[in-house]
C-alpha positions as CSV (number, residue, x, y, z in Angstrom):
1,M,16.2,1.3,-13.6
2,D,13.7,2.9,-16.0
3,R,10.1,1.8,-15.5
4,H,9.7,1.2,-19.2
5,H,12.3,-1.5,-19.8
6,A,12.7,-2.4,-23.5
7,S,11.2,-5.9,-23.0
8,Y,8.0,-4.3,-21.7
9,T,7.2,-2.1,-24.7
10,T,5.4,-4.9,-26.6
11,S,2.9,-5.5,-23.8
12,P,2.5,-2.6,-21.4
13,A,1.5,-3.4,-17.8
14,P,-2.2,-2.9,-17.1
15,A,-1.3,-0.2,-14.5
16,D,0.7,1.7,-17.1
17,E,-2.1,1.3,-19.6
18,L,-4.6,2.5,-17.0
19,A,-2.5,5.6,-16.2
20,R,-2.2,6.3,-19.9
21,E,-6.0,6.2,-20.3
22,L,-6.5,8.4,-17.3
23,R,-4.0,11.0,-18.7
24,S,-5.8,10.9,-22.1
25,L,-9.2,11.3,-20.5
26,K,-8.0,14.2,-18.4
27,S,-6.3,15.8,-21.3
28,E,-9.4,15.4,-23.6
29,S,-11.7,16.8,-20.9
30,G,-9.6,20.0,-20.6
31,L,-10.1,19.9,-16.8
32,T,-7.3,20.7,-14.4
33,Y,-6.5,18.5,-11.4
34,A,-8.1,21.2,-9.3
35,R,-11.4,21.1,-11.3
36,I,-11.4,17.3,-11.1
37,S,-10.7,17.5,-7.4
38,E,-13.7,19.9,-7.0
39,R,-16.0,17.5,-8.7
40,T,-14.9,14.4,-6.8
41,H,-14.0,13.8,-3.2
42,Y,-10.3,13.3,-3.9
43,A,-7.4,15.8,-3.6
44,K,-5.8,17.3,-6.7
45,S,-2.4,15.9,-5.5
46,S,-3.9,12.4,-5.5
47,W,-5.2,12.9,-9.0
48,E,-1.8,14.0,-10.2
49,R,-0.2,10.8,-8.7
50,W,-2.9,8.5,-10.2
51,V,-3.0,10.1,-13.6
52,N,0.8,10.1,-14.0
53,G,1.1,6.5,-12.8
54,K,3.0,7.3,-9.7
55,Q,0.5,5.5,-7.5
56,F,-2.3,3.0,-8.2
57,P,-5.8,4.6,-7.9
58,P,-8.7,3.2,-5.9
59,R,-11.6,1.8,-7.9
60,D,-13.9,4.5,-6.8
61,A,-11.5,7.2,-8.1
62,V,-11.5,5.5,-11.5
63,E,-15.3,5.5,-11.5
64,S,-15.3,9.2,-10.5
65,I,-13.0,10.4,-13.2
66,A,-14.9,8.5,-15.8
67,S,-18.1,10.2,-14.7
68,V,-16.6,13.7,-14.4
69,C,-14.7,13.5,-17.7
70,A,-17.4,11.6,-19.6
71,G,-15.1,8.6,-20.2
72,D,-15.9,5.0,-20.9
73,A,-16.3,3.7,-17.3
74,D,-16.5,0.0,-18.4
75,R,-13.2,0.2,-20.2
76,L,-11.5,2.0,-17.4
77,L,-12.8,-0.4,-14.8
78,D,-11.7,-3.3,-16.9
79,L,-8.2,-1.9,-17.0
80,W,-8.4,-1.2,-13.3
81,R,-9.4,-4.9,-12.6
82,R,-6.6,-6.2,-14.7
83,A,-4.0,-3.9,-13.1
84,D,-5.3,-4.7,-9.6
85,G,-5.0,-8.4,-10.4
86,C,-1.4,-7.9,-11.4
87,R,-0.7,-6.0,-8.2
88,A,-2.4,-8.7,-6.1
89,A,-0.2,-11.3,-7.9
90,G,2.9,-9.3,-7.0
91,A,3.9,-8.1,-10.4
92,P,6.6,-5.3,-10.3
93,V,5.5,-1.8,-11.3
94,G,5.8,-1.4,-15.0
95,A,6.0,-5.1,-15.7
96,P,3.7,-7.0,-18.0
97,P,1.0,-9.1,-16.3
98,D,2.9,-12.4,-16.8
99,T,5.9,-11.4,-14.7
100,A,4.4,-11.9,-11.2
101,V,7.0,-12.2,-8.5
102,P,6.5,-14.8,-5.8
103,P,6.1,-13.4,-2.3
104,A,9.4,-13.0,-0.4
105,P,10.0,-15.7,2.2
106,G,9.5,-14.7,5.8
107,P,6.7,-13.3,7.9
108,T,3.8,-11.6,6.2
109,G,2.7,-8.1,7.1
110,T,0.0,-9.5,9.3
111,H,2.4,-11.8,11.1
112,R,4.8,-8.9,11.7
113,C,1.9,-6.9,13.2
114,R,0.9,-9.7,15.5
115,T,4.5,-10.3,16.6
116,A,5.0,-6.6,17.3
117,L,1.9,-6.6,19.4
118,L,2.8,-9.8,21.3
119,R,6.4,-8.8,22.3
120,P,5.3,-6.1,24.8
121,L,2.6,-8.3,26.1
122,I,5.0,-11.2,26.7
123,A,7.4,-8.8,28.4
124,L,4.7,-7.6,30.7
125,V,3.6,-11.2,31.6
126,L,7.2,-12.1,32.4
127,V,7.7,-9.0,34.7
128,L,4.3,-9.6,36.4
129,G,5.1,-13.3,36.8
130,A,8.5,-12.6,38.3
131,G,6.9,-10.1,40.7
132,L,4.3,-12.7,41.7
133,V,6.9,-15.3,42.4
134,L,8.8,-12.8,44.6
135,A,5.7,-11.9,46.4
136,V,4.6,-15.5,47.1
137,T,8.1,-16.6,48.3
138,G,8.4,-13.5,50.4
139,R,11.8,-12.6,48.9
140,R,12.8,-9.1,48.0
141,P,14.9,-8.3,45.0
142,S,18.5,-7.9,46.0
143,R,19.8,-4.4,45.9
144,P,23.4,-3.3,46.1
145,D,24.5,-2.1,49.5
146,R,24.6,1.7,49.4
147,T,26.4,2.2,52.7
148,L,29.7,1.3,51.2
149,G,31.4,4.3,50.0
């Protein structure tokens, strides 16, 4: 589906508005992505993604391009804050700010990370526990008789 759905044209998403402002600023400055990259600590490929709205830029990058291209930093940072707020609320890319999507049910990213770390730990504890039980009881694990042939 196209990012610019017809119902979104009356109120562009803050992220789209920010990207449009960054494109305009870059264009008016006459600087290439390589020149902007040289004057900031970000790669030209990152600038291309941010300016074209393919990826959301970090706040520091917005401040940097405003400085390098003599743009209105306050306006850009206000757009960045609004767009970041929409992202935090879960609004889809290209959607106006009032279309936030509730988080999907199920484990959060943090929970998934903890679970992924706990599984091997639990397995290790079970193996060590079984070994300890066998050592305390003096039993050896049964092995198939290899003399049968």
